[in-house]
C-alpha positions in Angstrom: -87.8 189.0 -4.0 -87.8 191.1 -7.1 -84.9 191.4 -9.4 -83.1 194.2 -11.3 -80.8 193.4 -14.2 -78.3 196.2 -14.9 -76.8 195.8 -18.3 -73.6 197.9 -18.6 -73.0 197.8 -15.0 -69.9 199.7 -13.8 -68.6 201.4 -10.7 -70.4 204.6 -11.4 -74.1 205.0 -12.2 -74.7 201.2 -12.5 -73.5 200.5 -9.0 -75.5 203.5 -7.7 -78.7 202.2 -9.4 -77.9 198.7 -7.9 -77.7 200.3 -4.4 -80.9 202.1 -4.6 -82.8 199.1 -6.0 -81.0 196.8 -3.6 -82.0 199.1 -0.6 -85.6 198.6 -1.6 -85.4 194.8 -1.4 -84.3 193.9 -5.1 -81.8 191.2 -5.9 -79.3 192.6 -8.4 -78.0 190.9 -11.5 -75.0 192.9 -12.9 -74.0 192.4 -16.5 -71.0 193.6 -18.5 -68.1 192.3 -20.4 -65.5 191.6 -17.6 -66.4 189.0 -14.9 -63.7 190.1 -12.6 -65.1 193.6 -12.4 -68.5 192.3 -12.0 -67.4 190.1 -9.1 -65.9 193.1 -7.4 -69.0 195.2 -7.8 -71.1 192.2 -6.6 -68.9 191.9 -3.5 -69.5 195.6 -2.6 -73.2 195.1 -2.7 -73.1 191.9 -0.8 -71.1 193.7 1.9 -73.9 196.1 2.1 -76.5 193.3 2.6 -77.7 193.3 -1.0 -78.2 190.0 -2.8 -76.0 190.4 -6.0 -74.0 188.5 -8.7 -72.3 189.3 -11.9 -72.9 187.7 -15.2 -70.5 188.4 -18.0 -71.8 189.2 -21.5 -71.0 191.3 -24.6 -73.9 193.4 -25.7 -72.5 193.1 -29.3 -72.8 189.4 -29.0 -76.6 188.4 -28.7 -75.9 184.8 -28.0 -73.8 185.9 -25.0 -76.5 188.2 -23.8 -79.1 185.3 -24.1 -76.8 183.0 -22.1 -76.1 185.5 -19.4 -79.8 186.0 -18.9 -80.3 182.3 -18.8 -77.9 182.3 -15.9 -79.6 185.2 -14.2 -82.9 183.3 -14.3 -81.4 180.3 -12.8 -79.8 182.4 -10.0 -82.7 184.9 -9.3 -85.7 183.8 -11.2 -87.5 186.2 -13.6 -86.2 189.8 -14.1 -88.7 192.4 -12.9 -86.7 195.5 -14.0 -84.3 195.8 -16.8 -81.9 198.9 -16.9 -79.8 199.1 -20.1 -76.9 201.6 -20.0 -73.9 200.4 -21.8 -71.1 203.0 -21.8 -67.8 202.7 -23.5 -65.7 204.2 -20.7 -62.9 201.8 -21.7 -62.1 200.9 -25.6 -64.6 198.5 -27.1 -63.3 196.4 -29.9 -64.7 197.6 -33.1 -66.4 200.7 -31.6 -65.1 204.2 -32.7 -66.4 207.6 -32.9 -66.5 209.7 -36.1 -67.6 213.1 -37.0 -70.5 213.4 -39.3 -68.3 214.2 -42.3 -66.4 211.1 -41.7 -69.2 208.8 -40.6 -69.7 205.7 -42.9 -71.2 202.2 -42.5 -68.0 201.0 -40.9 -68.2 203.4 -38.0 -72.0 203.6 -37.7 -72.8 199.8 -37.7 -70.8 199.0 -34.4 -72.7 201.9 -32.8 -76.0 200.4 -33.7 -74.8 196.9 -32.6 -73.9 198.4 -29.3 -76.8 200.6 -28.5 -79.8 199.3 -30.5 -79.3 195.8 -31.1 -77.7 195.3 -27.8 -80.8 196.8 -26.2 -83.0 194.6 -28.3 -81.0 191.5 -27.4 -81.5 192.3 -23.7 -85.1 193.3 -24.1 -85.9 190.0 -25.9 -84.8 188.1 -22.8 -87.2 189.7 -20.4 -90.1 191.3 -22.3 -92.2 188.3 -23.1 -92.2 187.1 -19.5 -93.1 190.6 -18.3 -96.0 190.8 -20.7 -97.1 187.3 -19.6 -96.9 188.3 -15.9 -98.6 191.7 -16.6 -95.8 193.6 -14.8 -92.3 194.9 -15.3 -90.0 197.9 -16.0 -87.6 198.5 -18.8 -85.4 201.6 -18.7 -82.9 202.6 -21.4 -80.2 205.1 -20.6 -78.2 207.1 -23.2 -76.3 210.6 -23.3 -78.3 213.6 -24.0 -77.1 213.6 -27.7 -79.6 210.8 -28.3 -82.4 213.2 -27.8 -80.6 216.2 -29.1 -77.8 215.3 -31.4 -76.4 218.9 -31.3 -76.0 218.8 -27.5 -72.9 216.7 -27.7 -69.5 217.2 -29.1 -69.1 216.9 -32.9 -66.7 214.1 -32.3 -69.5 212.0 -31.0 -71.7 212.1 -34.0 -71.5 208.3 -34.6 -72.6 207.7 -31.0 -75.5 210.1 -31.3 -76.7 208.1 -34.3 -76.5 204.8 -32.5 -78.0 206.0 -29.3 -80.6 207.9 -31.1 -81.8 204.7 -32.7 -82.0 203.0 -29.3 -84.1 206.1 -28.2 -86.5 205.7 -31.1 -86.9 201.9 -30.2 -87.6 202.8 -26.4 -90.3 205.4 -27.3 -92.0 203.1 -29.7 -91.9 200.2 -27.3 -93.3 202.4 -24.6 -96.4 203.1 -26.9 -96.6 199.3 -27.9 -96.6 198.0 -24.2 -99.4 200.5 -23.1 -102.0 198.5 -21.2 -99.7 195.5 -20.7 -98.6 196.2 -17.2 -95.0 196.8 -18.6 -93.5 200.3 -18.4 -90.9 201.3 -20.8 -88.9 204.7 -20.6 -85.9 206.3 -22.1 -83.5 208.3 -19.9 -81.3 210.8 -21.8 -78.6 212.2 -19.3 -77.4 215.7 -19.9 -74.5 215.7 -17.6 -71.0 214.4 -17.3 -71.5 212.0 -14.5 -69.3 212.6 -11.5 -67.8 215.7 -13.0 -69.2 218.4 -10.8 -71.6 219.1 -7.8 -74.0 216.7 -6.2 -76.4 216.8 -9.1 -73.8 215.2 -11.2 -72.9 212.3 -8.8 -74.1 208.8 -9.6 -75.9 208.4 -6.3 -78.1 211.5 -7.0 -78.9 210.5 -10.5 -79.9 206.9 -9.6 -82.7 208.2 -7.4 -84.2 209.4 -10.7 -84.5 205.7 -11.8 -86.3 204.6 -8.6 -88.7 207.4 -9.1 -89.4 206.4 -12.7 -89.9 202.8 -11.6 -92.4 203.7 -8.9 -94.3 206.6 -10.7 -94.3 205.0 -14.2 -95.0 208.3 -15.7 -93.9 209.3 -19.2 -92.0 207.7 -22.2 -89.0 209.9 -21.8 -87.5 211.5 -18.7 -84.4 213.5 -19.3 -81.9 214.0 -16.4 -80.1 217.3 -16.6 -77.7 218.7 -14.0 -78.8 221.9 -12.6 
């Protein structure tokens, strides 16, 4: 049974992606900071007949990410799909936004740790095995300001810088893995998830990820609410 690891899993888009892939026969490994929340999400998936479990880790702590993926491998075996989408819906220690005029090393470095280095830490745990097997999918999710820094509110300048760095990593990794059997893509979301009609709902957006995994077409596939 193939396995998807969702890093930054929550009750919105992460859970919807888990349901989509789980309904297609995937086991689901959920990764975020709080084990109790992960256990609740895993219970919901299990009730729906999906093999799922939670593995607590902090993306700003590479050692905890490595440890979590070690436990994932013990539980499910190799990871076939990695979806990386941390989103600070709740306060994250050390992470704050700043407008461009106030941005400094102290505000930018945590954003890089959260988006770029967290993404790299997760990728390091799965990419070598994927290349060895000649198969795998890695999808990175950010807000639309990673692709268009002026699309977001000015108060989120630091986030745009950090997530923009992850976007650059994703696109260059897409090119580097060409011909290996590993598909890498970036998904910038131009929508406030759950804030409007059906096109903003996580269940709708999650289908975008299954389409990417199955079609494997393109380095960057934005999602925009109509």
